[in-house]
ZADRENMAR-800495 format. One record per atom (N, C-alpha, C): residue in three letters; x, y, z. Coordinates in steps of 0.1 Angstrom, whole numbers, padded with zeros to 4 digits, always signed. Layout:
<atoms>
ALAXYZ ...
</atoms>
This chain:
<atoms>
MET+0009-0011+0001 MET+0000+0000-0004 MET+0013+0012+0000 LEU+0004+0021-0013 LEU+0015+0033-0008 LEU+0005+0044-0010 ILE+0005+0052+0003 ILE+0002+0062+0006 ILE+0002+0076+0001 LYS-0005+0081-0005 LYS-0005+0094-0015 LYS-0005+0108-0006 ARG+0001+0118-0016 ARG-0001+0129-0011 ARG-0018+0138-0008 SER-0019+0140+0003 SER-0034+0146+0002 SER-0035+0161-0007 PRO-0047+0158-0013 PRO-0048+0173-0024 PRO-0049+0184-0014 ASN-0047+0196-0016 ASN-0052+0211-0013 ASN-0065+0213-0014 GLY-0074+0218-0001 GLY-0086+0224-0011 GLY-0085+0238-0011 ILE-0099+0242-0014 ILE-0101+0257-0021 ILE-0103+0267-0009 ASP-0107+0263+0005 ASP-0113+0271+0013 ASP-0104+0275+0023 LEU-0106+0287+0027 LEU-0092+0298+0034 LEU-0096+0297+0051 PRO-0086+0297+0059 PRO-0092+0297+0076 PRO-0096+0311+0079 PHE-0104+0308+0089 PHE-0107+0323+0093 PHE-0099+0322+0101 SER-0098+0338+0104 SER-0086+0341+0114 SER-0087+0336+0127 SER-0098+0332+0133 SER-0101+0330+0145 SER-0094+0316+0146 GLU-0095+0311+0134 GLU-0091+0295+0136 GLU-0075+0291+0135 ILE-0070+0306+0135 ILE-0054+0301+0133 ILE-0047+0306+0142 THR-0041+0295+0153 THR-0035+0297+0164 THR-0024+0295+0165 PRO-0014+0304+0172 PRO+0000+0307+0167 PRO+0004+0297+0174 ARG+0018+0290+0167 ARG+0024+0279+0180 ARG+0032+0284+0189 ALA+0031+0272+0200 ALA+0035+0280+0213 ALA+0057+0277+0208 VAL+0061+0288+0212 VAL+0078+0288+0210 VAL+0089+0277+0219 PHE+0088+0269+0210 PHE+0095+0257+0214 PHE+0109+0259+0225 GLU+0101+0253+0238 GLU+0122+0259+0247 GLU+0134+0245+0241 SER+0143+0253+0242 SER+0155+0249+0236 SER+0160+0236+0237 ARG+0164+0226+0227 ARG+0167+0213+0230 ARG+0176+0207+0222 ARG+0184+0198+0221 ARG+0197+0198+0210 ARG+0192+0192+0199 SER+0199+0196+0189 SER+0192+0193+0175 SER+0196+0176+0176 PHE+0187+0174+0162 PHE+0186+0157+0159 PHE+0186+0157+0143 MET+0193+0150+0143 MET+0191+0142+0129 MET+0178+0136+0122 ARG+0172+0144+0111 ARG+0163+0138+0107 ARG+0160+0124+0098 GLN+0170+0124+0093 GLN+0171+0111+0087 GLN+0173+0101+0091 MET+0168+0088+0093 MET+0174+0072+0097 MET+0178+0068+0084 ALA+0192+0059+0093 ALA+0197+0047+0083 ALA+0186+0041+0081 LEU+0187+0034+0067 LEU+0176+0022+0067 LEU+0179+0011+0074 GLY+0191+0008+0076 GLY+0196-0007+0081 GLY+0186-0011+0091 ALA+0183-0021+0094 ALA+0176-0029+0106 ALA+0182-0030+0112 VAL+0178-0027+0127 VAL+0189-0036+0142 VAL+0179-0045+0150 ALA+0181-0054+0146 ALA+0173-0071+0152 ALA+0170-0065+0168 GLY+0157-0067+0166 GLY+0147-0061+0181 GLY+0147-0050+0186 GLY+0156-0042+0178 GLY+0154-0027+0177 GLY+0154-0016+0193 ALA+0162-0025+0199 ALA+0169-0021+0214 ALA+0176-0006+0213 LEU+0172+0000+0225 LEU+0178+0009+0228 LEU+0196+0006+0225 LEU+0205+0017+0221 LEU+0217+0014+0224 LEU+0221+0020+0238 GLU+0224+0006+0248 GLU+0223+0012+0259 GLU+0233+0023+0264 SER+0246+0024+0260 SER+0253+0031+0268 SER+0253+0044+0260 LEU+0249+0045+0254 LEU+0245+0061+0244 LEU+0229+0064+0253 GLY+0221+0055+0251 GLY+0206+0054+0262 GLY+0208+0061+0274 GLN+0217+0055+0279 GLN+0219+0063+0296 GLN+0225+0072+0294 GLU+0232+0075+0289 GLU+0238+0089+0288 GLU+0232+0100+0286 ALA+0225+0099+0272 ALA+0215+0106+0269 ALA+0201+0106+0280 LEU+0199+0100+0286 LEU+0188+0101+0299 LEU+0195+0109+0308 ALA+0204+0106+0309 ALA+0213+0115+0323 ALA+0211+0131+0319 GLN+0213+0131+0305 GLN+0213+0147+0304 GLN+0200+0153+0299 GLY+0190+0146+0303 GLY+0177+0149+0300 GLY+0175+0149+0283 LEU+0179+0140+0274 LEU+0177+0139+0259 LEU+0170+0127+0259 ASN+0164+0124+0244 ASN+0156+0113+0242 ASN+0168+0107+0235 PRO+0171+0091+0238 PRO+0174+0081+0231 PRO+0174+0082+0216 LYS+0182+0080+0212 LYS+0178+0072+0196 LYS+0175+0058+0197 LEU+0164+0059+0185 LEU+0163+0043+0184 LEU+0164+0041+0167 ALA+0172+0029+0164 ALA+0173+0024+0153 ALA+0162+0013+0149 ALA+0157+0021+0135 ALA+0145+0013+0131 ALA+0145+0019+0115 LYS+0136+0006+0108 LYS+0142+0006+0090 LYS+0126+0014+0088 LEU+0129+0020+0080 LEU+0116+0027+0073 LEU+0104+0019+0063 ASN+0095+0021+0064 ASN+0087+0008+0058 ASN+0081+0017+0053 PRO+0081+0018+0036 PRO+0077+0030+0027 PRO+0063+0021+0022 ALA+0056+0013+0030 ALA+0045+0008+0021 ALA+0034+0015+0035 TYR+0040+0020+0047 TYR+0029+0025+0052 TYR+0034+0039+0056 SER+0040+0047+0045 SER+0042+0059+0048 SER+0039+0069+0042 ALA+0033+0079+0043 ALA+0027+0088+0036 ALA+0041+0100+0031 LEU+0035+0102+0017 LEU+0047+0110+0010 LEU+0044+0125+0015 ASP+0036+0130+0021 ASP+0031+0142+0028 ASP+0047+0150+0030 LYS+0048+0163+0033 LYS+0061+0167+0038 LYS+0057+0168+0053 GLN+0067+0159+0062 GLN+0064+0160+0075 GLN+0068+0170+0083 SER+0060+0171+0095 SER+0061+0183+0101 SER+0070+0186+0107 ALA+0076+0197+0112 ALA+0089+0197+0121 ALA+0088+0196+0132 TYR+0099+0192+0136 TYR+0098+0184+0149 TYR+0093+0195+0162 LYS+0100+0204+0161 LYS+0095+0215+0168 LYS+0083+0216+0168 ASP+0074+0216+0162 ASP+0063+0218+0161 ASP+0053+0207+0169 ALA+0058+0197+0165 ALA+0052+0183+0168 ALA+0055+0180+0183 THR+0066+0186+0186 THR+0067+0187+0203 THR+0064+0198+0211 SER+0060+0209+0202 SER+0051+0218+0216 SER+0040+0221+0211 TYR+0032+0216+0202 TYR+0018+0215+0199 TYR+0010+0204+0201 ASN+0006+0203+0213 ASN+0001+0190+0215 ASN-0013+0191+0224 ASN-0019+0183+0223 ASN-0029+0179+0234 ASN-0032+0167+0242 PHE-0024+0168+0250 PHE-0021+0161+0263 PHE-0031+0161+0278 TYR-0041+0163+0281 TYR-0047+0168+0290 TYR-0043+0163+0307 GLU-0037+0152+0305 GLU-0030+0153+0319 GLU-0021+0161+0321 PHE-0017+0169+0313 PHE-0006+0181+0317 PHE-0013+0197+0316 GLY-0025+0197+0311 GLY-0028+0208+0309 GLY-0035+0209+0296 THR-0048+0218+0296 THR-0053+0217+0284 THR-0050+0227+0268 ASP-0041+0235+0275 ASP-0039+0245+0258 ASP-0026+0239+0253 LYS-0025+0243+0238 LYS-0017+0231+0233 LYS+0002+0237+0239 SER+0003+0243+0243 SER+0022+0244+0251 SER+0020+0237+0261 ASP+0008+0234+0272 ASP+0010+0233+0285 ASP+0017+0219+0284 PRO+0014+0206+0277 PRO+0023+0193+0276 PRO+0037+0197+0275 ALA+0045+0202+0268 ALA+0058+0207+0264 ALA+0062+0215+0277 GLN+0059+0220+0286 GLN+0062+0231+0294 GLN+0060+0221+0309 ASN+0048+0214+0309 ASN+0046+0204+0322 ASN+0050+0192+0324 ALA+0049+0186+0311 ALA+0054+0168+0311 ALA+0067+0167+0320 HIS+0075+0177+0320 HIS+0097+0168+0327 HIS+0090+0163+0339 THR+0074+0165+0340 THR+0074+0158+0358 THR+0073+0143+0357 LEU+0070+0140+0345 LEU+0065+0125+0338 LEU+0078+0113+0340 LYS+0077+0103+0351 LYS+0086+0099+0356 LYS+0085+0084+0344 THR+0097+0082+0334 THR+0094+0070+0327 THR+0102+0057+0328 GLN+0112+0060+0338 GLN+0116+0047+0343 GLN+0116+0043+0357 PRO+0112+0036+0360 PRO+0108+0020+0354 PRO+0095+0021+0349 TRP+0090+0013+0341 TRP+0079+0015+0333 TRP+0075+0000+0330 THR+0059-0002+0330 THR+0057-0013+0328 THR+0043-0017+0321 VAL+0038-0027+0313 VAL+0024-0026+0307 VAL+0020-0038+0309 SER+0009-0039+0314 SER+0006-0053+0316 SER-0009-0053+0308 ILE-0012-0068+0299 ILE-0016-0069+0293 ILE-0025-0082+0302 GLU-0039-0080+0300 GLU-0046-0089+0309 GLU-0061-0090+0301 GLY-0070-0097+0308 GLY-0083-0097+0304 GLY-0087-0112+0296 GLU-0092-0107+0285 GLU-0097-0120+0277 GLU-0084-0127+0269 VAL-0075-0132+0276 VAL-0063-0138+0268 VAL-0055-0149+0273 LYS-0049-0157+0269 LYS-0048-0169+0271 LYS-0034-0166+0282 LYS-0026-0160+0276 LYS-0013-0155+0278 LYS-0011-0140+0284 PRO-0016-0137+0296 PRO-0013-0125+0300 PRO+0001-0121+0306 LEU+0005-0112+0301 LEU+0016-0106+0305 LEU+0020-0092+0307 THR+0032-0091+0313 THR+0038-0077+0318 THR+0050-0070+0317 LEU+0053-0061+0306 LEU+0064-0063+0299 LEU+0072-0048+0306 ASP+0083-0048+0307 ASP+0087-0034+0309 ASP+0092-0027+0291 LEU+0098-0019+0294 LEU+0099-0008+0280 LEU+0111-0017+0271 ASP+0122-0026+0280 ASP+0130-0032+0272 ASP+0123-0042+0266 ALA+0115-0052+0269 ALA+0107-0061+0266 ALA+0098-0057+0254 LEU+0093-0048+0257 LEU+0087-0037+0243 LEU+0092-0038+0234 LEU+0105-0031+0239 LEU+0112-0027+0227 LEU+0122-0039+0217 LYS+0118-0049+0225 LYS+0128-0062+0217 LYS+0119-0071+0211 LEU+0104-0069+0215 LEU+0093-0078+0207 LEU+0090-0084+0196 ALA+0093-0070+0190 ALA+0095-0070+0171 ALA+0103-0059+0165 PRO+0108-0064+0154 PRO+0114-0053+0152 PRO+0107-0037+0150 LEU+0117-0030+0154 LEU+0112-0015+0150 LEU+0114-0006+0139 GLU+0101-0004+0134 GLU+0098+0004+0122 GLU+0099+0018+0120 GLU+0101+0027+0108 GLU+0099+0038+0109 GLU+0084+0041+0101 ARG+0078+0046+0103 ARG+0064+0048+0094 ARG+0059+0068+0098 VAL+0058+0071+0083 VAL+0056+0084+0085 VAL+0037+0083+0085 TYR+0029+0089+0094 TYR+0015+0090+0097 TYR+0012+0102+0093 ARG+0000+0105+0090 ARG-0008+0120+0087 ARG-0019+0112+0103 LEU-0020+0123+0109 LEU-0026+0122+0125 LEU-0036+0138+0123 ARG-0047+0133+0124 ARG-0056+0144+0121 ARG-0063+0148+0134 CYS-0068+0159+0138 CYS-0071+0162+0151 CYS-0086+0165+0145 VAL-0096+0163+0158 VAL-0109+0165+0160 VAL-0110+0180+0159 GLU-0104+0190+0165 GLU-0103+0202+0161 GLU-0100+0208+0151 GLY-0098+0201+0141 GLY-0094+0206+0126 GLY-0081+0207+0120 TRP-0068+0204+0130 TRP-0057+0207+0121 TRP-0048+0188+0125 SER-0037+0192+0118 SER-0031+0180+0112 SER-0020+0183+0114 MET-0011+0168+0113 MET+0004+0169+0114 MET+0008+0155+0105 VAL+0017+0157+0103 VAL+0024+0140+0098 VAL+0039+0142+0100 ILE+0041+0128+0111 ILE+0049+0128+0120 ILE+0054+0112+0115 PRO+0068+0114+0115 PRO+0074+0098+0117 PRO+0076+0091+0131 TRP+0067+0081+0129 TRP+0065+0073+0143 TRP+0077+0061+0142 VAL+0079+0058+0151 VAL+0091+0046+0157 VAL+0082+0032+0165 GLY+0081+0023+0157 GLY+0071+0010+0166 GLY+0068-0001+0157 TYR+0059-0005+0159 TYR+0058-0017+0154 TYR+0041-0022+0151 SER+0032-0029+0144 SER+0016-0030+0147 SER+0017-0035+0159 LEU+0003-0034+0168 LEU+0004-0039+0176 LEU-0003-0053+0174 SER-0006-0057+0162 SER-0011-0069+0165 SER+0004-0080+0165 GLU+0017-0073+0169 GLU+0027-0084+0170 GLU+0024-0085+0184 LEU+0019-0077+0192 LEU+0018-0081+0210 LEU+0002-0087+0208 ILE-0005-0085+0199 ILE-0015-0095+0202 ILE-0017-0107+0201 LYS-0010-0115+0191 LYS-0008-0126+0184 LYS-0004-0135+0203 ARG+0009-0127+0203 ARG+0017-0132+0218 ARG+0010-0137+0230 VAL+0000-0128+0229 VAL-0010-0128+0245 VAL-0024-0139+0241 GLU-0026-0141+0229 GLU-0031-0150+0224 GLU-0047-0150+0230 PRO-0058-0138+0226 PRO-0068-0134+0229 PRO-0079-0144+0229 THR-0086-0148+0239 THR-0098-0161+0233 THR-0108-0153+0227 GLY-0115-0161+0225 GLY-0131-0163+0217 GLY-0143-0151+0225 ASN-0137-0148+0236 ASN-0146-0137+0239 ASN-0142-0123+0241 ALA-0126-0121+0235 ALA-0121-0109+0231 ALA-0128-0099+0220 LYS-0136-0091+0226 LYS-0140-0085+0212 LYS-0136-0072+0212 TYR-0131-0064+0221 TYR-0124-0052+0222 TYR-0111-0051+0229 VAL-0107-0039+0223 VAL-0094-0042+0233 VAL-0094-0024+0241 GLU-0092-0025+0251 GLU-0093-0012+0260 GLU-0076-0007+0266 PHE-0075+0004+0261 PHE-0060+0011+0268 PHE-0062+0020+0276 ILE-0054+0014+0287 ILE-0056+0027+0301 ILE-0043+0032+0300 THR-0044+0043+0301 THR-0034+0053+0306 THR-0029+0058+0323 LEU-0018+0062+0326 LEU-0013+0067+0335 LEU-0021+0081+0343 ALA-0022+0079+0353 ALA-0034+0087+0360 ALA-0027+0090+0373 ASP-0013+0099+0372 ASP-0010+0099+0387 ASP-0009+0119+0389 LYS-0017+0120+0398 LYS-0017+0137+0400 LYS-0004+0141+0404 LYS+0005+0134+0411 LYS+0017+0139+0411 LYS+0029+0142+0402 GLN+0026+0136+0391 GLN+0032+0136+0380 GLN+0025+0146+0369 MET+0012+0142+0367 MET+0005+0149+0363 MET-0007+0159+0364 PRO-0002+0173+0364 PRO-0011+0183+0373 PRO-0029+0183+0366 GLY-0029+0177+0354 GLY-0041+0180+0350 GLY-0048+0169+0351 VAL-0046+0161+0359 VAL-0055+0150+0365 VAL-0060+0156+0375 GLY-0059+0165+0383 GLY-0066+0172+0391 GLY-0078+0177+0384 SER-0080+0182+0377 SER-0090+0187+0370 SER-0101+0180+0369 ARG-0115+0185+0363 ARG-0125+0176+0360 ARG-0128+0178+0347 VAL-0117+0186+0342 VAL-0125+0183+0322 VAL-0129+0169+0322 LEU-0124+0156+0322 LEU-0125+0144+0320 LEU-0125+0131+0327 GLN-0128+0121+0330 GLN-0126+0112+0340 GLN-0116+0107+0340 TRP-0106+0103+0351 TRP-0093+0095+0350 TRP-0096+0081+0355 PRO-0088+0072+0350 PRO-0076+0076+0341 PRO-0083+0075+0325 TYR-0076+0082+0314 TYR-0078+0083+0303 TYR-0078+0069+0296 VAL-0092+0063+0291 VAL-0096+0055+0287 VAL-0094+0053+0272 GLU-0093+0048+0265 GLU-0094+0047+0250 GLU-0097+0031+0247 GLY-0105+0031+0233 GLY-0107+0013+0231 GLY-0107+0011+0213 LEU-0104-0002+0207 LEU-0108-0003+0194 LEU-0114-0020+0196 ARG-0122-0017+0185 ARG-0126-0034+0180 ARG-0114-0040+0182 LEU-0117-0056+0183 LEU-0103-0061+0181 LEU-0097-0065+0165 ASP-0103-0063+0156 ASP-0103-0062+0147 ASP-0096-0050+0140 GLU-0099-0035+0144 GLU-0091-0026+0143 GLU-0076-0023+0150 ALA-0075-0033+0162 ALA-0064-0032+0168 ALA-0055-0038+0159 ASN-0061-0049+0152 ASN-0051-0062+0149 ASN-0049-0054+0131 HIS-0056-0045+0129 HIS-0054-0039+0115 HIS-0036-0037+0116 PRO-0033-0039+0104 PRO-0018-0035+0103 PRO-0008-0019+0104 LEU-0023-0011+0104 LEU-0017+0002+0104 LEU-0016+0003+0119 THR-0021+0001+0126 THR-0025+0005+0145 THR-0012+0001+0149 LEU-0002+0011+0153 LEU+0010+0013+0157 LEU+0012+0013+0172 LEU+0019+0004+0175 LEU+0023+0003+0191 LEU+0036+0013+0188 THR+0036+0026+0197 THR+0047+0031+0192 THR+0057+0035+0206 LEU+0069+0038+0201 LEU+0078+0038+0212 LEU+0087+0049+0211 GLY+0085+0055+0198 GLY+0091+0066+0192 GLY+0088+0073+0183 MET+0093+0084+0179 MET+0094+0099+0169 MET+0103+0102+0165 TYR+0102+0107+0152 TYR+0115+0115+0147 TYR+0131+0108+0150 GLY+0128+0090+0148 GLY+0148+0082+0154 GLY+0146+0084+0165 GLU+0140+0089+0174 GLU+0142+0089+0192 GLU+0131+0083+0199 THR+0135+0079+0211 THR+0125+0078+0220 THR+0113+0087+0224 LEU+0101+0083+0226 LEU+0087+0096+0225 LEU+0092+0106+0234 PRO+0089+0118+0232 PRO+0092+0126+0245 PRO+0081+0126+0251 LYS+0083+0134+0264 LYS+0071+0131+0274 LYS+0059+0138+0272 GLN+0057+0148+0262 GLN+0043+0159+0260 GLN+0037+0148+0247 ASN+0048+0141+0242 ASN+0039+0131+0231 ASN+0038+0115+0235 GLY+0034+0117+0247 GLY+0032+0103+0253 GLY+0037+0093+0260 ALA+0053+0095+0259 ALA+0064+0084+0264 ALA+0057+0078+0278 PRO+0059+0066+0277 PRO+0074+0060+0272 PRO+0067+0050+0258 VAL+0053+0048+0261 VAL+0044+0038+0248 VAL+0030+0044+0248 ARG+0026+0043+0234 ARG+0014+0049+0231 ARG+0010+0040+0217 ILE-0005+0040+0214 ILE-0006+0036+0202 ILE-0007+0049+0189 VAL-0007+0044+0180 VAL-0012+0059+0168 VAL-0022+0050+0160 VAL-0029+0051+0157 VAL-0043+0047+0147 VAL-0046+0058+0139 PRO-0039+0061+0127 PRO-0040+0071+0118 PRO-0051+0077+0111 TRP-0062+0065+0112 TRP-0072+0066+0099 TRP-0084+0075+0114 LYS-0082+0071+0127 LYS-0092+0079+0137 LYS-0084+0090+0140 TYR-0091+0098+0147 TYR-0089+0108+0153 TYR-0079+0114+0161 GLY-0069+0120+0163 GLY-0057+0121+0170 GLY-0062+0118+0184 PHE-0076+0117+0193 PHE-0080+0115+0207 PHE-0079+0097+0213 LYS-0081+0090+0196 LYS-0082+0079+0198 LYS-0067+0068+0204 SER-0056+0077+0203 SER-0042+0069+0201 SER-0035+0076+0217 ALA-0044+0065+0222 ALA-0037+0066+0241 ALA-0022+0068+0242 LYS-0021+0077+0249 LYS-0008+0079+0255 LYS-0002+0074+0268 SER+0008+0072+0270 SER+0016+0069+0284 SER+0008+0055+0286 ILE+0006+0045+0281 ILE-0004+0033+0285 ILE+0002+0025+0295 VAL-0004+0022+0307 VAL-0002+0013+0317 VAL-0005-0001+0313 LYS-0019+0001+0309 LYS-0026-0018+0306 LYS-0034-0015+0293 ILE-0032-0029+0290 ILE-0041-0028+0279 ILE-0050-0045+0281 ARG-0061-0041+0281 ARG-0073-0053+0280 ARG-0076-0054+0273 PHE-0079-0071+0270 PHE-0088-0077+0259 PHE-0104-0078+0267 VAL-0114-0073+0262 VAL-0125-0071+0268 VAL-0138-0078+0259 ARG-0151-0082+0265 ARG-0164-0084+0259 ARG-0166-0075+0251 GLU-0172-0063+0261 GLU-0180-0052+0259 GLU-0172-0041+0253 MET-0180-0029+0248 MET-0172-0017+0239 MET-0166-0010+0252 PRO-0156-0006+0252 PRO-0150+0001+0265 PRO-0158+0017+0264 ARG-0160+0019+0281 ARG-0164+0034+0280 ARG-0149+0045+0280 THR-0152+0050+0267 THR-0138+0061+0264 THR-0140+0071+0267 ALA-0130+0079+0276 ALA-0130+0092+0280 ALA-0138+0103+0277 TRP-0135+0103+0259 TRP-0143+0117+0255 TRP-0156+0114+0255 ASN-0162+0099+0251 ASN-0173+0096+0249 ASN-0181+0098+0261 LEU-0175+0097+0271 LEU-0181+0097+0284 LEU-0183+0113+0287 ALA-0174+0118+0283 ALA-0172+0136+0287 ALA-0187+0141+0279 ALA-0188+0137+0267 ALA-0197+0145+0256 ALA-0198+0135+0242 PRO-0209+0125+0249 PRO-0211+0116+0239 PRO-0221+0118+0228 SER-0223+0130+0226 SER-0231+0135+0216 SER-0221+0139+0203 GLU-0207+0144+0209 GLU-0197+0150+0199 GLU-0187+0140+0196 TYR-0182+0129+0206 TYR-0169+0119+0205 TYR-0174+0108+0202 GLY-0179+0103+0196 GLY-0183+0087+0194 GLY-0173+0078+0196 PHE-0176+0063+0196 PHE-0165+0053+0200 PHE-0156+0053+0189 TYR-0162+0052+0177 TYR-0157+0051+0163 TYR-0145+0058+0161 SER-0151+0073+0160 SER-0141+0085+0157 SER-0130+0080+0144 ASN-0138+0074+0135 ASN-0128+0076+0123 ASN-0127+0090+0117 VAL-0120+0094+0111 VAL-0118+0105+0105 VAL-0130+0106+0087 ASN-0141+0113+0095 ASN-0152+0115+0084 ASN-0157+0126+0079 PRO-0155+0132+0064 PRO-0156+0150+0065 PRO-0167+0148+0063 GLU-0178+0140+0063 GLU-0189+0144+0062 GLU-0197+0143+0074 VAL-0193+0139+0086 VAL-0197+0138+0101 VAL-0193+0151+0106 ASP-0198+0158+0104 ASP-0193+0178+0113 ASP-0193+0171+0127 HIS-0186+0180+0135 HIS-0185+0178+0150 HIS-0194+0189+0153 PRO-0210+0188+0163 PRO-0217+0198+0166 PRO-0214+0213+0163 ARG-0204+0213+0166 ARG-0196+0228+0169 ARG-0188+0234+0157 TRP-0180+0223+0147 TRP-0176+0230+0139 TRP-0178+0216+0128 SER-0171+0226+0111 SER-0172+0213+0101 SER-0158+0204+0100 GLN-0157+0194+0097 GLN-0149+0182+0095 GLN-0144+0185+0082 ALA-0149+0188+0068 ALA-0146+0192+0058 ALA-0132+0192+0056 SER-0126+0201+0058 SER-0114+0206+0056 SER-0104+0209+0071 GLU-0091+0206+0070 GLU-0079+0209+0081 GLU-0069+0219+0076 ARG-0062+0225+0087 ARG-0050+0230+0090 ARG-0041+0224+0092 ARG-0029+0220+0082 ARG-0016+0212+0086 ARG-0010+0224+0096 ILE-0007+0219+0106 ILE+0003+0225+0114 ILE+0018+0227+0105 GLY+0024+0242+0108 GLY+0034+0244+0098 GLY+0033+0251+0086 GLU+0020+0257+0084 GLU+0020+0256+0071 GLU+0007+0272+0071 ASP+0009+0277+0086 ASP+0000+0292+0092 ASP+0003+0300+0083 GLY-0006+0308+0088 GLY-0010+0325+0076 GLY-0024+0324+0073 PHE-0030+0336+0073 PHE-0042+0335+0067 PHE-0048+0335+0053 PHE-0036+0336+0045 PHE-0035+0332+0028 PHE-0033+0318+0026 VAL-0032+0309+0036 VAL-0027+0298+0034 VAL-0039+0286+0035 ARG-0042+0282+0023 ARG-0051+0275+0022 ARG-0055+0261+0029 LYS-0068+0261+0036 LYS-0072+0247+0043 LYS-0070+0235+0035 ARG-0066+0224+0039 ARG-0068+0212+0030 ARG-0081+0207+0029 LYS-0087+0197+0021 LYS-0097+0189+0023 LYS-0095+0178+0031 THR-0104+0172+0042 THR-0101+0162+0051 THR-0109+0149+0039 LEU-0097+0142+0041 LEU-0098+0131+0034 LEU-0107+0115+0043 MET-0117+0112+0036 MET-0122+0097+0044 MET-0113+0090+0050 PHE-0113+0086+0060 PHE-0104+0079+0069 PHE-0086+0083+0069 ASN-0088+0095+0067 ASN-0075+0105+0064 ASN-0066+0101+0057 GLY-0072+0092+0044 GLY-0068+0090+0036 GLY-0062+0077+0033 TYR-0063+0068+0043 TYR-0059+0054+0046 TYR-0070+0042+0043 SER-0074+0045+0030 SER-0088+0041+0023 SER-0087+0022+0027 ASP-0074+0015+0027 ASP-0073+0002+0032 ASP-0085+0000+0043 VAL-0083+0008+0049 VAL-0097+0002+0066 VAL-0107+0005+0063 ALA-0111+0006+0051 ALA-0130+0006+0046 ALA-0133-0005+0048 SER-0128-0017+0046 SER-0133-0029+0048 SER-0135-0037+0060 LEU-0133-0026+0071 LEU-0135-0030+0087 LEU-0149-0021+0089 TYR-0152-0017+0080 TYR-0167-0007+0082 TYR-0176-0015+0070 SER-0175-0023+0064 SER-0185-0026+0052 SER-0202-0029+0061 GLY-0212-0022+0054 GLY-0225-0022+0055 GLY-0228-0014+0069 MET-0216-0005+0073 MET-0220-0001+0085 MET-0221+0014+0082 ASP-0236+0020+0089 ASP-0239+0036+0085 ASP-0226+0045+0092 LEU-0216+0050+0089 LEU-0207+0058+0094 LEU-0209+0074+0098 LYS-0221+0076+0095 LYS-0227+0088+0106 LYS-0237+0084+0115 LYS-0241+0074+0115 LYS-0245+0069+0130 LYS-0234+0066+0139 PHE-0228+0056+0129 PHE-0213+0051+0141 PHE-0204+0060+0138 PHE-0204+0074+0147 PHE-0193+0080+0142 PHE-0183+0080+0154 
</atoms>
């Protein structure tokens, strides 16, 4: 599957929709292009990794580019991807995660996989990094608020983990539970959402090869404001479906009660597929603003069905995607 560049739309953004990007705090320079040679298991280079962590930096990851799952769009700037974020555990403003997420402790970290599985597991980060060869995939990510980015993520298909735990015949959904620690996450004290943040997918959605268990971006381990140390990325759904800082994955019989659906069920459905024909109650979803292409005279892009990832359409055959939004 070759993912082609999205066409531009013809409508201009309103001045009220243009949000200035937060000024990115100084950080080290980084290499944007990764070597294509794969490293078996994709493990961290231990000596360099420990040194980088000691300096408050993100250790590099070795991953092979997977062109079959890489968009041809121009990649978003690293400074934009790491300074303009939704991560309500650290605040509701786009600049809050970059300013506040330094309090997150990512070592040690474990993820438990449980529920309707034959082989439950608890994996630390080293085990997650070695579970399957790491790949770099360039995904478009569309936010329900009407903006988008193009980010080179590092990870492997979530199906690699799923097959190792062997879901039972009772498993219909996969639930992702994230860290909720008031001591580390100042936003958890707010009432904007129910905590911990919970997201979920149908089992067939979770098994789709595009669904990425994500451990890095731009060739490095995940920055804290981007969901360190482990998250998922589901590129054909709105960004809030891609749970960050995951501590538990549960295989369940019933549809999970997810955070945004609980907060505003009329605005945020369980499926949350990118669908330009289904407007949010308070704004259109027909077009989007690509972060980094700011300015009043920059044309907004037309939003593509499933964010342009048409291969997933077969997952929803026969479903009314306006009803199951």
